[in-house]
C-alpha positions in Angstrom: -56.6 -8.9 14.1 -60.0 -10.5 13.8 -61.9 -11.4 17.0 -60.6 -14.6 18.6 -63.2 -16.6 20.5 -62.3 -18.5 23.7 -63.8 -21.7 22.3 -64.4 -23.0 18.8 -66.3 -26.1 17.7 -65.2 -27.5 14.3 -67.7 -29.9 12.8 -68.0 -31.6 9.4 -66.0 -34.0 7.2 -63.6 -31.6 5.5 -60.4 -32.3 7.4 -58.3 -30.1 5.0 -60.3 -27.0 5.9 -60.2 -27.9 9.5 -56.4 -28.0 9.3 -56.4 -24.7 7.5 -58.5 -23.1 10.3 -56.1 -24.4 12.9 -53.2 -22.9 10.9 -54.9 -19.5 10.8 -55.4 -19.6 14.6 -51.8 -20.6 15.2 -50.7 -17.8 12.9 -52.9 -15.2 14.7 -52.0 -16.2 18.2 -48.5 -17.8 18.2 -46.6 -16.8 15.1 -45.6 -13.3 16.3 -43.7 -14.5 19.3 -42.7 -17.9 17.8 -44.1 -19.8 20.8 -45.9 -22.7 19.1 -43.6 -25.2 20.6 -44.6 -24.1 24.1 -48.2 -23.0 23.7 -49.8 -25.4 21.1 -51.2 -28.6 22.6 -53.1 -31.4 20.8 -55.2 -34.0 22.5 -57.7 -36.7 21.4 -60.6 -38.0 23.4 -59.9 -41.7 24.2 -56.1 -41.0 24.3 -55.9 -38.4 27.0 -56.9 -37.6 30.6 -59.5 -34.8 30.4 -58.2 -33.5 33.7 -54.8 -32.9 32.0 -56.5 -31.0 29.2 -58.4 -28.7 31.6 -55.2 -28.1 33.6 -53.4 -27.2 30.4 -56.1 -24.8 29.4 -55.9 -23.1 32.8 -52.1 -22.9 32.9 -50.4 -19.6 31.9 -48.9 -19.5 28.4 -45.1 -19.2 28.1 -43.8 -16.0 26.4 -47.1 -15.5 24.7 -50.5 -13.9 25.5 -52.4 -17.1 24.6 -52.3 -20.8 24.7 -53.9 -22.8 21.9 -55.4 -26.3 22.6 -57.0 -28.7 20.1 -59.2 -31.4 21.5 -60.2 -33.9 18.9 -63.0 -36.6 18.7 -65.2 -34.7 21.2 -68.2 -36.6 19.8 -66.8 -39.7 21.4 -66.4 -38.2 24.9 -67.7 -40.2 27.9 -70.3 -38.7 30.2 -67.6 -37.6 32.7 -65.6 -36.0 29.9 -68.6 -34.2 28.5 -69.4 -32.8 32.0 -65.8 -31.6 32.4 -65.8 -29.9 28.9 -69.2 -28.2 29.5 -68.0 -27.0 33.0 -64.9 -25.5 31.4 -66.9 -23.9 28.6 -69.1 -22.1 31.1 -66.1 -20.3 32.5 -63.2 -20.5 30.0 -59.7 -19.3 30.8 -58.8 -15.9 29.4 -55.3 -17.2 28.7 -56.4 -20.0 26.3 -58.2 -20.7 23.1 -59.8 -24.2 22.9 -60.6 -25.8 19.6 -63.1 -28.7 19.9 -63.2 -31.0 16.8 -65.8 -33.5 15.8 -65.5 -35.8 12.8 -68.9 -37.4 13.3 -71.2 -37.3 10.3 -73.9 -35.8 12.5 -72.9 -34.3 15.8 -76.2 -33.9 17.8 -77.7 -34.4 21.2 -77.7 -32.6 24.5 -73.9 -32.3 24.7 -73.8 -30.6 21.3 -76.6 -28.2 22.3 -74.8 -27.4 25.5 -71.5 -26.8 23.8 -72.8 -24.5 21.1 -74.2 -22.2 23.7 -70.6 -21.2 24.6 -68.5 -22.1 21.5 -68.2 -20.5 18.0 -69.3 -23.4 15.7 -67.7 -23.6 12.2 -68.9 -26.4 9.9 -66.5 -27.7 7.3 -68.4 -30.0 4.9 -67.1 -31.5 1.7 -69.2 -30.6 -1.4 -71.0 -33.4 -3.3 -72.7 -33.8 -6.7 -73.7 -30.6 -8.4 -72.0 -28.5 -5.7 -68.6 -29.6 -6.8 -68.7 -27.5 -10.0 -69.3 -24.3 -8.0 -66.7 -25.4 -5.5 -64.0 -25.7 -8.1 -64.8 -22.3 -9.5 -64.7 -20.7 -6.0 -61.4 -22.5 -5.1 -59.7 -21.1 -8.3 -61.2 -17.6 -7.7 -59.7 -17.5 -4.2 -56.3 -18.0 -5.8 -56.8 -15.0 -8.1 -57.5 -17.0 -11.3 -60.5 -18.1 -13.4 -61.4 -21.3 -15.2 -63.5 -22.0 -18.3 -66.7 -23.9 -17.7 -65.7 -26.8 -20.1 -62.5 -27.1 -18.1 -64.4 -27.3 -14.9 -66.6 -30.1 -16.3 -63.6 -32.1 -17.5 -61.8 -31.7 -14.2 -64.9 -32.8 -12.3 -65.4 -35.7 -14.6 -61.8 -36.9 -14.1 -61.7 -36.6 -10.4 -65.4 -37.0 -9.5 -65.9 -36.3 -5.8 -62.2 -36.8 -4.8 -61.9 -33.4 -3.1 -58.3 -33.9 -2.0 -57.4 -34.9 -5.5 -59.2 -31.9 -6.9 -57.3 -29.6 -4.5 -54.0 -31.1 -5.7 -54.9 -30.7 -9.4 -56.1 -27.0 -8.8 -52.8 -26.2 -7.1 -50.9 -27.8 -10.0 -53.0 -25.9 -12.6 -52.4 -22.6 -10.9 -48.6 -23.2 -11.1 -48.9 -24.6 -14.6 -50.6 -21.5 -16.2 -48.1 -19.1 -14.6 -49.1 -15.5 -15.4 -52.1 -16.4 -17.4 -55.4 -15.7 -15.7 -57.7 -18.3 -17.2 -57.4 -22.1 -17.1 -58.6 -23.8 -20.2 -59.8 -27.3 -21.0 -56.5 -27.9 -22.9 -54.7 -27.0 -19.6 -56.6 -29.7 -17.7 -56.0 -32.3 -20.4 -52.3 -31.5 -20.6 -51.7 -31.4 -16.8 -53.9 -34.3 -15.6 -52.6 -36.3 -18.6 -54.2 -37.9 -21.6 -53.5 -41.3 -20.1 -55.4 -40.5 -17.0 -58.4 -39.3 -18.9 -58.2 -42.2 -21.2 -58.2 -44.6 -18.3 -61.3 -43.0 -16.7 -63.4 -42.8 -19.8 -62.3 -46.1 -21.4 -62.7 -48.0 -18.1 -66.4 -46.8 -17.9 -66.8 -47.6 -21.6 -65.4 -51.1 -21.2 -67.8 -51.8 -18.4 -70.8 -50.6 -20.5 -69.6 -52.9 -23.3 -69.3 -55.7 -20.7 -65.7 -56.2 -21.9 -64.2 -57.7 -18.7 -60.8 -58.3 -20.3 -60.4 -54.7 -21.3 -61.8 -53.3 -18.0 -59.4 -55.5 -16.0 -56.5 -54.4 -18.2 -57.4 -50.7 -17.6 -57.6 -51.2 -13.8 -54.1 -52.6 -13.8 -52.9 -49.4 -15.7 -54.7 -47.4 -13.0 -52.7 -49.2 -10.3 -49.5 -48.0 -12.0 -50.7 -44.4 -11.8 -51.4 -44.9 -8.0 -55.2 -44.9 -8.3 -56.4 -46.6 -5.1 -59.0 -49.4 -5.1 -61.5 -47.3 -3.1 -61.2 -44.6 -5.7 -62.0 -47.1 -8.5 -64.9 -48.6 -6.5 -66.2 -45.0 -6.0 -65.9 -44.4 -9.8 -67.9 -47.6 -10.5 -70.6 -46.6 -8.0 -70.8 -43.1 -9.3 -71.3 -44.3 -12.9 -73.9 -46.9 -11.9 -76.0 -44.4 -9.9 -75.7 -41.9 -12.8 -77.0 -44.5 -15.3 -79.8 -45.5 -12.9 -81.0 -41.9 -12.6 -80.8 -41.4 -16.4 -82.9 -44.5 -17.0 -85.5 -43.2 -14.6 -85.6 -39.9 -16.5 -85.9 -41.7 -19.8 -89.0 -43.6 -18.4 -90.5 -40.2 -17.6 -90.1 -39.1 -21.3 -86.8 -37.3 -21.2 -84.6 -37.5 -24.3 -81.1 -39.1 -24.0 -79.4 -35.7 -24.3 -81.7 -34.2 -21.7 -81.1 -37.1 -19.3 -77.4 -36.7 -19.7 -77.5 -33.0 -19.0 -79.6 -33.5 -15.9 -77.1 -36.1 -14.7 -74.3 -33.5 -15.1 -72.6 -35.3 -18.0 -70.2 -32.9 -19.9 -71.3 -32.0 -23.5 -68.3 -33.8 -25.0 -69.3 -37.1 -23.2 -73.1 -37.0 -23.9 -73.1 -39.3 -27.0 -71.1 -42.0 -25.3 -73.2 -41.7 -22.1 -76.4 -42.3 -24.1 -74.8 -45.6 -25.4 -73.9 -46.5 -21.8 -77.5 -45.9 -20.6 -78.8 -48.4 -23.2 -76.2 -51.0 -22.4 -77.7 -52.0 -19.0 -81.2 -53.0 -18.1 -82.7 -51.5 -14.9 -82.5 -54.9 -13.3 -78.8 -55.2 -14.2 -78.0 -51.8 -12.7 -79.7 -52.8 -9.4 -77.9 -56.1 -9.3 -74.6 -54.4 -10.1 -75.1 -51.9 -7.2 -75.7 -54.8 -5.0 -72.5 -56.4 -6.2 -70.7 -53.2 -5.5 -72.0 -53.1 -1.9 -70.9 -56.8 -1.5 -67.4 -56.0 -2.8 -67.0 -53.0 -0.4 -68.2 -55.1 2.5 -65.9 -58.0 1.7 -62.9 -55.6 1.6 -63.8 -53.9 4.9 -64.4 -57.2 6.7 -61.3 -58.7 5.3 -63.0 -61.6 3.5 -61.3 -60.7 0.2 -58.1 -58.9 -0.7 -59.0 -55.5 -2.2 -57.7 -56.3 -5.7 -59.5 -59.7 -5.7 -62.8 -58.1 -4.7 -62.5 -55.4 -7.4 -61.7 -57.9 -10.1 -64.6 -60.1 -9.0 -66.9 -57.1 -9.1 -65.7 -56.2 -12.7 -66.4 -59.8 -13.9 -69.9 -59.8 -12.3 -70.7 -56.4 -13.9 -69.5 -57.6 -17.3 -71.3 -61.0 -17.2 -74.2 -60.8 -19.6 -77.7 -61.7 -18.7 
């Protein structure tokens, strides 16, 4: 069995990998004697008494050699709670393994510096941008399979930075290909569905043509396939930022094809992307990004219903001039 540390600090924004790490510790410490019901305790800062947490850590496990305790939201701890956690970390119980979890975008400060002196920190961070391509390939390799590069690009194009969605699609693809070793572009098209790919590409195309009627019709189709409004807003933002970057590259003398490649546009989509770059002026792109921020703010503050905010955004983007 690998070495088990008395204290772990889980940081970063990849909740899935954090859950997997907890599962591995449970399996290593509690599965053999089937004692999870008695020896696995979960607490969250703000919803528990830190004294109870410390008492639990110090109490002897039942029919097991170890007790496993997860304490979430440690970045939100009060001064008193921080002092109690640090005091315990300096002299942890030999009977327990403590997992401290932070969901903060950046966990810094004196408390963090003190904790990492005693805890084994593991960072779980979601990949972004160019790193998603390599992440897809690694995820598939860990499952004993391979994927063609054009299939990776199509999968990334369809799901963008929706990591949970990508994980689900990868799991389905592994099952779908059965005994075959390599996932092809045709596999991705068949499994994700031609209607899904049509929706993504044609929605972006409708926006670039400033065809509000068509774009609104496609979003309603997306609702039927359970695409959430935040996902659609993310898709719009991702495309606007990509066009903005491509326009900046064109100003510096890059060709349309070169700009598309540098913006990670798949080869099969380059020609259409070049048309999209030319369909918006730089001023329109900046205004549309502002409209996107306004829509997101209106939804989060409750000023507009999500669907109303999205449809208003689409109309603004498609308004010429």
